[in-house]
N, C-alpha and C positions, 0 to 999 in steps of 0.2 A: 254566191247566189246569182249574180248577174251572168256567169257563164251557163249556168243550167237553164235561165230564162233564154238566153240566146240560142243554146242548143235547140230548146222547145221550138224557138221560132222558125229554124230552119226545117226541122222535121215537120212542122206545120204546113210550110210550103211543099214539102215533099207529098204530104197526104192530099192536099188540094189538087197538085198536078196530075196525081195518081187517078183521084177521082174524076178529074175533068177528061182525061184521057180515055176513060173506059176500060173494060175488063181486057180488050184484046190489043190495045194500041201502046207501043212503047212511046215514052216522052222524055223529052231533054230537059234539064235544069241548067240555068245559065248563070254566069258569074254574078249576076245581079244579086242572087239568093245568098251568096257567099259572103256579100257586104254587111248582112244582117248581124253576123257574128264576129268578123274579122276584128274589131277594136278590143274584143275580149278574150279570143281564143289564140294561143299560140301551141303549135302551127295552126293554120287555118283549118276549118272543119272540112273543107273539100280541096282537091287539088287544084292548081292553077295552071292553064285554064281549065274551068270546070266543064266536063262533059260526063255527066252522071246519067245513064241511061238506065231508066227502070220502069217497070210496068206496075208493081206492087206499091204499097206504101212503105215506109221505112222499117227495116228489121233492125233493131238496135241491140248490139251486147255490150254489156257493162261489165269491165274488168279491171282487176287491180289486186293488190295484196289484203291481208285481213286489216279490218278496222280502218277503211278510208272512205266509207260512206256509200258504197255500192247499192246496199239494199235502199238506202234513204233515196238516192238519185233515181233508182228504178221506180219507186213509188212516186216520186215527184213528176218525173216525165209521164207516166201513166195517169196520173191524176189531172195534169194539164191537159192532156189529149182528151180525157173524158169531158172535162169542163168545157171543151171547144166543140163538143158534139160527137167525137169518135168512140169507136169500140174497139180498142186495142186490146191484145192478148197480152198478159204479164205472164211470163215463163220463169220459173224458177229452178236453177241447176244447183243451188248451194245445198248441198246434202247435210251440212253439219247444223246449219241454222233453221232450216224449214220455214222459209219465208211466207208459204202458204199454206201449209198444214203441218204434220208432224214431221221431226228430222228423218233422215234417212229416205226422202222421196224426191222425185221430180214431178214438178206439175206445172200446168198451164191453166190460166185463168182468165176468160173472157169478161170484159169489164164493160158495165153499162151505167155505172155511178162511181163516183169517187171513193176511194179506199179510206177508210178510217185511220187517224193518226197511229194507233197500234191496235194490232189484233182485230178480231171480228172478221175475217175473211169469208166471204159468201161460197160455202164449199159445196153448195147444192150443184153449181154449175162447172166445178173444177174437174180437169181431167188429171188423174195422179197416178204415177207408177212406182212402184215400191223397189228400192235399191237395196235397203236394209243395213245399210253402213253409213258412218257420218264422214267417210273418205273415199273418194272415188279411187284411189290408189289400191284399195282393197280388192277390186275386180274391176279393172279398166275396160275389158272387153263388154261387160255386162253395162257399164256407164254409157259406152258406145251405143250399145244397141237400145237402150231405153232412150237416148237422144234421139236416135233414128226414128223409134216409134212416135215421140211427140213431134218431130218434123213431118213425119207423114200425116199425123193427125192435123197439123195446122194447115197442111196442103190441101186436105179433104174440106176443111172448114172454109178455106178460101175459095174452093172451086164451088161451093154451095151458096156463099154470101159474098157479093161482089163488095158490100160495105166493109166486111170484115177484111178483105184483101187490101183496100186502100187504107184502112186503119193502121196496118202493121202490127208489130209486137215488140215488146222490150223484154230482153233477157238478162237476168241477174245471174251471176257466176259465183264460185266459192273463191277463195283467197290464196288457193295453192298455185302459184305461177312458176314454178320451177320444175324441170325434169319432166315427168310424166304429167304432172299437172298442167303444164303449159301446152304439151301435146293435145291433151283431151280439150284444152280451151280452144285451141286452134281447130280441133277437129268438130267441136261444137258448133263454132261460127261457121264452118263450111257446110255442116250438116242442115243447120237451121236457115241457111243461106242470107246470113247477116250482111247488110251492106254499110252499117255504120258500127264501128266499134270505138267505144269511149274507153280510154284507159286513165284510171285515176292514180295520181301520186306514184307513178312507175315508170320513169324515164327508159330504163334497160328492157321493160315488158313492151312499151310502146315501140322502140326501134325492131324489137324481134316479131313482134305482130305487123308492123309495117312492112317487113321484109317478107313476110309470109302470106299476109292476107291483103295487104295494100295493094291498089291498081284502080284502073277506071270503074270497076263494079263494087269497090269497098273502101270507104275512107276510114282510116284509123286516126283517131283525134286524141291527143294528151290534154288532160284536164287537171287543173291543181285539187290537192286534197282541200276540203271543206275546213274551215277555221274551227269548227265546233266538233270535230272527230276527235275522239281519244281512244288510246289503245287499250284493250281488254285483256286482262290475264287469261290463261287458259281454265283457270278455276271459273271465271265469270262467263266464259263462253260455255262450259258443261252446264252451269246452272240455267244459262239461258235456254238451251236444250230442254232441260227438265220443265221449265216454265211453258215452253211452246207444246210438250206434251200435255201438260196440265190443262192448258187452255183448250186442248182439242176436246176434252172430256167435260171441263168445268167451266169453260167459257172464260174471255178476257177479263182480268180484274176492273177494267174500266167500262165494261158492259153489263147485260143482264146475265145472271148466273144460270147455268146450265144444270139439269139434274140427269146424271148418268145412272144406268141401271145395272144391277148385278145379275149375272146369268152364270148357268153351268151347264156341262154337255160331257157325255161319255166319250172315252178316248176313241171308240170306234164310230163316233158320229161326226168327227172331224177327221179331215185329211191335211197334214202340215207338211210343208216342204220348205227346203232351203234352195235358194238359187245358187248355183255356182259349182256345183260338185264337190264340195269340201275344200279343205286347204290344199294349197299346191307348194311345191318345193320352190324357192327361188331359183333363177337362172343360174345363179354362181353356184347352186349346189348339184347342177346337174353336169354330166359329162359334157366335154367340148362338142358342140354341134348338136346335143340333144334337144329336145322340145319336150315340154311338159304334155303328158297325154290327158290330163284332167281338161274336161270341157267346163269353160268359164260359165256357158249358158244352161248347163243341164240342171234339172230340177231333182233334188235328192230328197226322199221321203225322211221324214224327222219322226223317231219313235217318241211319242209322249214320255216325259220323264221330269224330274225335279229341274231339269235344264230349262223347262220353260217358265219357272216361276220369274215373276216381274219382266216377261218378255211383252214387246209390243208386237202383236201379229197382225198383218194386213190380210182383210178379207177380200179375197179376188173374185172378179166377175166371171172368171173362166168356169167351164161346167165340166172340163176334164183337164188331168194333169197335163197333157200335151199343148194347152191354150195359156199355161201360167206365163210363158215366155213373151206372149203378146197381148195379154190381157191388163187392161188397168185394175184399180182396186175401187172397192165399194166404200172402205173405211177401215178402222183398227178397232182391235180389242185388246184390253190389257189384262193379263193373266196375273190374278191375286193369289190363287192357291192351286196346288197340285195335289191331289189325293192319290197316291199310287196303290193303295190297298182296294178302294172303291173304284179306281180307275176313272176318276171324273177330274175336271178342271173347272176352276171357278174363275169368272171373268168379269171385266167392267166393259159395258159397252155404251156408245153415247145416245142409244134409244132403246126402249123396251121392244119386245117381239123377238122371233127368230131371226138368226143371222142371214143376210142376203146371199150367202153362198157357203158350202161347205168345204171350200179350198182355201187354205190359210198359207200366207208366207211368212217365214221366221226369219230374222237378221240377226245382228249383233246388238241392236237397240235394246237398252234395259231402261226401266222407269220404275224408281221407288216412291210410292205415294206417301207424301209427309203429312 
């Protein structure tokens, strides 16, 4: 825990320096800041001699394998910043866990109050993009595209709010750190312009990220795994995804209970799409030098059928199909019944009334209410 406190101390100095410098002046942080955490961090948080030039507040990316405490550290650093009077943005790229909203999403949440110990995220101000799967490897190009959309949204917010620029952001990532997962991690750090990368409990990953990202503009720091972290079996993680989905409709177990509402719609009243253009053959199955013709960002219409049963559908803010690739989502509905004879679907929505949009996105996320 002392490591985390000293990381926060250094990030706090960065935020103060960015605010003091103003929106158009680049500031320099000197070696004295490094001394705040040198006794606790190995290697040190910053290269020596420290010459870390930056205009914005710190953009921190937390990386590491599964079950090392990445989500916990992200929430701790975010809460520390809020309690010091800042308004950081918590970015969640962990598709399988769904730290802000339902699994299968990428989300950014501006904070003006500390997060509760578990659940109860203020989703009214969250920016959410629907990926539709629990693994970024199912469609890496779509994952990169959505990360780029999040990055553009953060830049737009910083341009309009100088206080948000100096507060920075904290990015939580998934635990896939090999092969394509590592490549997506590096791409996310560059796209979101992260200048501090915290690697928990993975010496090899720390060395690889130092080689690819380390330099005057980005410090890659190795942190020890927290002593209270325990490894979870895959069954437990699947159960946790189901719990996160249930919390979206019924509220967290420790908080006030929510009352979702049942609704129904005819097949012709809704337009359902799947992002990615359908399954693609692996590169090993293609002729030498050939490239798959499938467009990973194409929106394919879905014909309503029993395939929709138990699906989690994202309600998009898009007004036409061509905007689905760039639009964020308003929320989710859960399909509880499909009547192919009456051509109607019955769904569970978090609130009463008509849906905020008629364009829906479908992925592979299923949830069976117990």
